[in-house]
C-alpha positions in Angstrom: 2.4 -8.8 16.2 4.4 -6.5 18.4 5.0 -3.1 16.6 7.1 -1.5 19.3 10.8 -0.9 19.8 12.5 -3.7 21.8 14.5 -1.1 23.7 12.4 2.0 24.3 9.0 0.2 23.8 7.6 3.1 21.7 5.4 2.5 18.7 7.3 1.9 15.5 5.9 4.7 13.4 7.7 3.5 10.2 8.3 -0.2 9.7 10.3 0.6 6.6 13.1 1.8 8.8 15.9 -0.6 10.0 16.2 1.3 13.3 13.9 2.9 15.9 13.2 6.5 15.0 13.4 7.5 18.7 16.4 5.6 20.1 18.1 4.3 17.0 18.0 0.6 18.2 18.1 -1.9 15.3 14.6 -3.3 14.7 14.3 -7.1 14.5 13.4 -8.4 11.0 10.1 -9.8 12.3 9.0 -6.3 13.2 9.9 -4.8 9.8 8.0 -5.0 6.6 9.2 -7.7 4.2 10.4 -6.4 0.8 7.3 -7.6 -1.0 5.1 -5.7 1.5 7.1 -2.5 0.9 6.6 -2.9 -2.8 2.9 -3.4 -2.3 2.7 -0.4 -0.1 4.7 1.8 -2.5 2.3 0.7 -5.4 -0.7 1.5 -3.3 0.7 4.9 -2.3 1.5 5.7 -6.0 -2.1 4.8 -7.0 -3.5 7.0 -4.2 -1.3 9.9 -5.2 -2.4 9.6 -8.8 -6.1 9.5 -7.7 -5.5 12.6 -5.5 -3.8 14.4 -8.4 -6.7 13.6 -10.8 -9.2 14.8 -8.3 -7.3 18.1 -7.9 -7.1 18.5 -11.7 -10.9 17.8 -12.0 -11.7 20.2 -9.3 -9.6 22.9 -11.0 -11.3 22.3 -14.3 -14.7 22.6 -12.6 -13.7 25.8 -10.9 -12.3 27.3 -14.0 -14.9 25.8 -16.4 -12.2 24.5 -18.6 -13.0 21.7 -20.9 -10.1 19.9 -22.6 -10.9 17.9 -25.7 -9.2 14.7 -26.9 -7.4 16.7 -29.7 -5.9 19.0 -27.1 -8.2 21.9 -27.7 -10.0 23.6 -24.9 -12.9 25.9 -24.2 
């Protein structure tokens, strides 16, 4: 599949957009993500962000030697 602008021929860096980010030419539908693809990508991004956040929290806890118990107490 061709992922370039039909006018300026630059790479489409965001296929969520309806127009080229460089020359503002409308992007044909066959070069855009379908709505279900956008939903899948958004879900994947949300999951990755949650994993990244959890890794940062875990790293902070290890650095600070904080243990949080199920009842909310900590050491």
